[in-house]
C-alpha positions as CSV (number, residue, x, y, z in Angstrom):
1,M,-21.6,-62.7,31.5
2,F,-21.2,-64.3,28.1
3,D,-22.5,-67.3,26.2
4,L,-19.9,-70.0,25.9
5,G,-21.4,-71.2,22.6
6,R,-23.0,-74.3,24.3
7,G,-26.1,-72.6,25.7
8,E,-24.3,-71.8,28.9
9,M,-24.4,-68.4,30.4
10,G,-21.9,-66.7,32.7
11,P,-22.8,-65.9,36.3
12,D,-24.0,-62.3,35.7
13,C,-26.2,-63.0,32.7
14,P,-29.7,-64.4,33.2
15,P,-30.9,-66.6,30.3
16,G,-32.3,-64.6,27.3
17,N,-30.7,-61.2,28.4
18,C,-27.0,-61.6,27.3
19,M,-25.6,-61.8,23.8
20,S,-22.6,-63.8,22.8
21,E,-19.4,-61.9,22.0
22,L,-19.7,-63.0,18.4
23,A,-23.2,-61.5,18.1
24,E,-22.1,-58.2,19.7
25,A,-19.2,-58.0,17.3
26,R,-21.5,-58.5,14.3
27,M,-23.9,-55.8,15.6
28,R,-20.9,-53.3,15.9
29,E,-19.9,-54.1,12.3
30,K,-23.4,-53.6,11.0
31,R,-23.8,-50.3,12.8
32,G,-20.4,-49.0,11.6
33,G,-21.0,-50.0,8.0
34,R,-24.4,-48.2,7.9
35,R,-23.0,-45.1,9.4
36,G,-20.9,-44.4,6.2
37,F,-23.7,-45.4,3.9
38,A,-26.0,-42.5,4.5
39,P,-23.6,-39.7,3.7
40,A,-22.4,-41.5,0.6
41,F,-26.0,-42.0,-0.5
42,V,-26.8,-38.3,0.0
43,C,-23.7,-37.3,-2.0
44,L,-24.6,-39.6,-4.8
45,C,-28.2,-38.3,-5.0
46,A,-27.0,-34.7,-5.0
47,L,-24.5,-35.4,-7.7
48,A,-27.1,-37.1,-9.9
49,L,-29.6,-34.3,-9.5
50,S,-27.2,-31.4,-10.0
51,G,-27.5,-31.6,-13.7
52,C,-31.2,-30.9,-13.4
53,M,-30.7,-27.8,-11.3
54,N,-28.2,-25.7,-13.2
55,T,-30.3,-22.5,-12.5
56,L,-30.0,-22.6,-8.7
57,S,-27.2,-20.0,-8.9
58,N,-29.4,-17.7,-10.9
59,P,-33.1,-18.4,-10.4
60,V,-34.1,-15.5,-12.7
61,A,-32.4,-17.3,-15.6
62,A,-34.9,-20.1,-15.4
63,L,-37.7,-17.6,-16.2
64,S,-36.0,-15.8,-19.1
65,V,-36.7,-16.6,-22.8
66,D,-34.3,-19.0,-24.5
67,K,-32.7,-17.0,-27.3
68,T,-31.0,-20.0,-28.9
69,T,-31.4,-19.9,-32.7
70,T,-31.3,-22.8,-35.0
71,A,-31.1,-23.1,-38.7
72,S,-33.9,-24.6,-40.6
73,V,-33.6,-28.2,-41.6
74,P,-33.3,-28.6,-45.4
75,D,-35.7,-30.9,-47.2
76,R,-34.6,-34.5,-47.3
77,A,-33.6,-35.9,-50.7
78,P,-36.0,-38.6,-51.8
79,D,-34.6,-42.1,-51.2
80,A,-34.3,-44.8,-53.9
81,E,-37.6,-46.4,-52.9
82,T,-39.5,-43.1,-53.2
83,L,-38.0,-42.4,-56.6
84,S,-38.8,-45.9,-57.8
85,D,-42.5,-45.6,-56.7
86,E,-42.7,-42.1,-58.3
87,A,-41.4,-43.5,-61.6
88,T,-43.9,-46.4,-61.5
89,I,-46.8,-44.0,-60.7
90,A,-45.8,-41.7,-63.5
91,T,-45.8,-44.6,-65.9
92,A,-49.2,-45.7,-64.6
93,V,-50.6,-42.2,-65.1
94,G,-49.4,-42.3,-68.7
95,L,-51.1,-45.7,-69.3
96,A,-54.3,-44.8,-67.6
97,R,-57.3,-43.6,-69.7
98,P,-58.9,-40.4,-68.4
99,G,-61.9,-41.2,-66.1
100,L,-60.9,-44.8,-65.6
101,P,-59.0,-46.3,-62.6
102,Y,-55.6,-47.9,-63.4
103,P,-53.9,-50.2,-60.9
104,W,-50.1,-50.1,-60.5
105,S,-47.5,-52.1,-58.5
106,N,-43.8,-51.7,-57.9
107,S,-42.0,-55.1,-57.6
108,V,-38.9,-53.3,-56.3
109,T,-40.5,-51.7,-53.3
110,G,-43.6,-54.0,-52.8
111,A,-45.9,-50.9,-53.0
112,A,-49.1,-50.9,-55.0
113,G,-52.0,-48.6,-55.6
114,V,-54.7,-47.4,-58.0
115,V,-54.5,-44.2,-60.2
116,T,-57.9,-42.5,-60.4
117,D,-59.5,-39.2,-61.4
118,V,-57.1,-38.7,-64.4
119,A,-57.8,-35.5,-66.2
120,E,-55.8,-34.5,-69.3
121,S,-54.7,-30.9,-70.2
122,Y,-52.5,-29.2,-72.7
123,A,-52.1,-25.8,-70.9
124,T,-48.3,-25.8,-70.9
125,G,-48.0,-26.9,-74.5
126,R,-47.3,-30.4,-73.4
127,Q,-49.7,-33.3,-72.7
128,C,-50.2,-33.3,-68.9
129,R,-52.5,-35.3,-66.6
130,A,-53.7,-34.4,-63.1
131,F,-54.5,-37.5,-61.0
132,K,-55.1,-39.1,-57.6
133,T,-53.6,-42.3,-56.4
134,S,-53.4,-44.6,-53.4
135,R,-50.2,-46.2,-52.2
136,H,-50.3,-49.4,-50.2
137,G,-46.9,-50.3,-48.7
138,F,-45.3,-51.7,-45.6
139,E,-45.7,-48.3,-43.9
140,G,-49.5,-48.4,-44.5
141,I,-52.0,-46.8,-46.9
142,A,-51.7,-43.2,-48.1
143,L,-53.5,-41.0,-50.7
144,Y,-51.7,-38.7,-53.0
145,E,-52.6,-36.2,-55.8
146,G,-50.4,-34.8,-58.4
147,S,-49.7,-34.1,-62.1
148,A,-47.5,-35.7,-64.7
149,C,-46.4,-34.5,-68.1
150,L,-45.1,-36.3,-71.2
151,S,-41.4,-35.4,-71.6
152,S,-39.6,-35.0,-74.9
153,T,-38.1,-38.4,-74.4
154,G,-41.6,-40.0,-74.4
155,L,-41.5,-40.8,-70.6
156,W,-44.1,-39.4,-68.2
157,E,-42.5,-37.3,-65.4
158,L,-44.2,-36.2,-62.2
159,Q,-44.5,-32.4,-62.0
160,D,-46.3,-32.3,-58.6
161,F,-46.9,-35.2,-56.2
162,Q,-48.1,-34.5,-52.7
163,P,-50.0,-36.4,-50.0
164,T,-53.7,-35.4,-49.7
165,S,-54.7,-33.8,-46.4
C-alpha cells in the first residue's frame, strides 16, 4: 500500500503504481499553494490595469475633447554660457572688417566660430553691423545671423541674434 522508503511496497501496491506518503503530502501542498495563486494574480493584474481604464464608468468621456487649458511657457532666460558666447561674438563683430571672415573663440565655454558676411550700416544713427556666424561647441555646430551696434560705452552689443533656419 505504501513505500517504506527502502524500495519495498505494501501488499496492495504493485511496483511503479503507488506513491510514498511523503510524495503524496508534497503533491497536496503544491496543489493547495497554487490554488490561492491564481486569484491573487488576477487581482494584482486588475489593480495594475485599473489606472489605464478610468473611463470604463463613462465610455463617452473617452471620446470627448479634453478642455484642459495651460498657460504658455515664458521664454527661458539665457544662461551664463550663452551670455558669454554672445559677448564674445559681439566683440568679434566689432573687430571684423566688412567682407572678411573673422574667427572667434571663447575660452570660458570652449565654443568657437567664424564671423562672416559683415555689412555695416548707420541707419539708426549708430554704427551697426549685420553678420552671420558659426558656433562650434560641445553640443555641435550651429549657424546664426544677427546684428550688433556700437554702444555709447564703446562696446559692441548684439541687437538681434537668431539661429538660421
